[in-house]
N, C-alpha and C positions, 0 to 999 in steps of 0.2 A: 755538734758531731755529725757526722753524714754518715749513714746505714745504708748497707747494700740490701737489696729485696731483688730475688729473682723474678719472674712471672713466667708460668707457663703459658705457652700461646693458646688460645681457642676461638674459633671462629664468632663465640658470642661475646666474649670478652675483650674482642682486640682494641675496640676503641675506647671502653672505659680504662683499658691497661693504658694505652698512647697517653690520655687524658692526665694518667698520675704519675709519668716519670718525667724524672728532669732532665736528663741526658740519653741520646739515643747511643748505642755501638753499634759497631759493622766493621766487625775483626774480621779478615778474610785470611787464608792461606794465600802464598803465593806461588800457585800453580795454573796451568791450562784454563782448568773448571772455573775460577776467580773473570777470567774473559770473556765468558759468556754470560754473567752474570748482567743484570738488566740497573741493578741500585736500587732497585724499588723499597728497601731499607728509607734509604739517604732521602728520600723522594717523602715516604711517609712522615720522616721526620721533622724533615722542612714543612708538608703542609698543617703538621699538628704545631708549628712554633719553637719545635725543640733543639737545642744545639747537638748537632752529631759530632762522632768523635768515630774517623774512619781511617781503615789501614788505604795508604796511600798508595793503591794499585786499582787496577778495572775501571770503571765507569767513574766512580768516585771522585776520580780526577779530573773529570769531565765536568761533574753533577756542584763539586764543593771548590770553592774559593777560602782556601786554609786560613783561617783567623778571622775570615770576615763573615762567611753562612756556615761553619764548619770546621774542622781539622781533622788532616792527613795525616796521619802518623805511620812512624817505621820503628820497631821495635819496642821492647818492654820498658827501656825507661823514658821515652817520648809520649808512651800510653800515659805510664805514671803519672806524668810533670803534667798534662793536660789536664787527664782527669782529678789529679791534685786541685790544681788552679780552679777547675768549673765548680770542683766541691765547695769551695769556700769562696767564690766570688757570683752571687746571683743577681748581679748586675749585669756582669759579662755573659752569664747563661742568657739571659733575657735579652741583650744587645744581640748575639750570634742567633739567637733561634727567632728573633724579629726579622733577621737581617732580609731574608725570603718572601715576608709579607709586607714589606715596605715597597 
């Protein structure tokens, strides 16, 4: 069974925390503020070889090829479906996480 653990960000622990996680999440609201974001979290997840699940908005849509090197989702049902799939399929997590490493 998968468990959820929320890690509080700190400069000193960021790399260690990134090395501990299995799935990177990038939920964003649908507003003008998001359009000015650079998508650094998605870039970090890819650099660490992690599969990411991102809101289908803003620069994430330019950084992620849905189902290839991450997932772009809209709505609670899609978030839940993709997260359940990733939680139950370690091979899928590896394949998606490794896609940008190749």
